[in-house]
N, C-alpha and C positions, 0 to 999 in steps of 0.2 A: 252897657249904656251909661253914659255919665249923667250928671245932674242936669245938663242942658239938653239931654235927649240925643246926643251924638253917639252913633254906633259905628264900630269898626268891624268889618266882616270881610275876610279874605275870599269868601264865596260870592260876595256882592261886587259887581263891577258895573258902574254906570255906562250904558251903551252910548251915551253922548260924549262924556269926557274921560272915561276910564278910571275915575276915582273909586276908592274902596270904602269911603265914609258916607254915612247918610244920617239924616235926622228923621226921627219917627214921632209922629203926633197922632194919636188915636189910630185911625185906619189909613192914614196917609203918610207916605215917606217922601223925603226931599233929598236929593243929592247934596252933600255938604259942600261940593265944589261949584257945580254949575247951577244948582237950584232947581233942576228939572223935577217936576212933581209926578209921582206915580202911586197907584193904589197898592201894588204888590211889589215888594222889593225883588222878587224872583223874576218878575217880568223884565227887569233891567239887568239881570245877571248874565254876563257873557258865557256862552257855552264853551266847554273845553275843546281844543283841537288836539287830539291825541297823536303822539309822534313816537316812532321807534327808530333806532339806528340798526342797519343790517350790514354794516361794514365797519371795520376797525378804525378807519380814517374819517368816518362820517362826522360832520359838524352840524349841530342843531342850528336851524336858521336864526339869524340875528338881525336886529335893527341897528343901523349905523349911528343913529341919533334917537334920543327919546322923543316920542311923538311921531316918528316916521311910520308911514303905512306899510311900505314894502319891507320885507325881510329878505336879507341876502341868502342865496343858496350857494353851496360850496361843492366843488368837484372832488371826487375821490379817485379820479383818473388823471394820468398824464396823457394828453391827446394832442396830436398834430392835425389841425384842420387846414387842408390845402386850399389854395385860392379857388373861390367859386364853388365850394362844396359844403355839404351839411354833414355833421357828425353828432352822434348821440353821446352825451356826457352824463355819467352816473353821479348821483348825490349821496347814495347810501342811506337815504331816509324814506320812510313810509309814513303817511298820515291817515287819520280817520277824521273826516270832517263832520261837524254837527249837521243835523237836518237843516234844509233851507239855506245852505251856504255853498259856495264854490271857492276853489283856489285858482287864481289867475297867475300864470307864469309870464313874466315880462322881461324885456331886455334891461340891463343896467346901462345907464346913460354913458358911463365911462367906456364900456366896451362898444356901445353903439358909435361913439365918437371915433373909435379905432376901426369901425367897419365890421364888427362882429356882433350879431344879434340873434335873438331867439327866432328860429325859422318860422314857427307857426304862431306868432304872438298876436293877441294874448292866447297862450295855451290855457285850456280849461281842465281842471281836475274836478270831477263830479263826486258827490258824496259816496257813491258806491265803489269808487276805485280806492283800493288800499295797498296797491303794489308800490314798488320803488318809483320815486320821482326821478325821471330822466329828462334831460334838457336837450332839445335839438338846436344846435348852434350853427348858424350860417356865416361863412366867411366871405364877405363881398370884396375883400382886398385883392391886390394883385400878387401878394406873397402869402405864405403859410402863416398861420397864427397858432401859437403854442399855449395850450391850457395845462397848467401844472396842478398837481394834487394840492388841495387847500385853497385854490383860487376861487374868488367870488365870480359866479358865472351867470347868474340871473337873479331876479327878485320875485318873491311870491307875495300875493295880496289875498287875504281871505275876505270875501265879499258876500253879503246877503243876496239871496235870489228870491224874487217874489213868485209865488205860485201863480200860474195863469193858464188859460186855455185859449186855443184859437177858435174864433167864431167866424164862419163864412157869412158874408153879407152881400147884398146886391150892389151897394155903392158906399163910398167913404165920405165923411163930412168934408166940406171945403175948408182949406186953411189958407193963410196968406201966402205961404211958400208954394203950396200945391205940388206939382211934379218937378219943380226946378231942382236939378241935382248938381252934378259936377260944375264947379266954378259959378254957382248960382249967385254969389255975392260980388262977382266981377273982380276978384283978387286972386 
């Protein structure tokens, strides 16, 4: 801690802005970047997502730009996805998610523009799954699509999940929208 009360801690990561510095004053801490106030610095420490590689060509997920939410996932396979089919593509990585989180697997916009997308998007990885992350890619094009080893094939987003329970009731509260579903805005 410096004379101004500024602390640097690699174990502290503000859940709001991702900063590693905070001010400490008596029992209260303040993020040095965004100013969020919290009573316990460990309340705002991001948990680790543990990752291992199980293939020599595996690439740890990366963000294209600082501040991006999605992390690119890479292929360890050379795969030909024929027109109108789905193929599984291996990433060579396994993760262990912290409690109360999920990993969502989504299409990359560049591949989607070419007509190739994650077949079951968003795919969900639950905290209990620690096997290899494999991506189901669907080719909606009229010609085959070639995935090469090292290609970015999908993106992964780690998201919090709120614990909840289902409660059966006799009726639901009225809302402005009500049961208006598909095309309810007229567009």
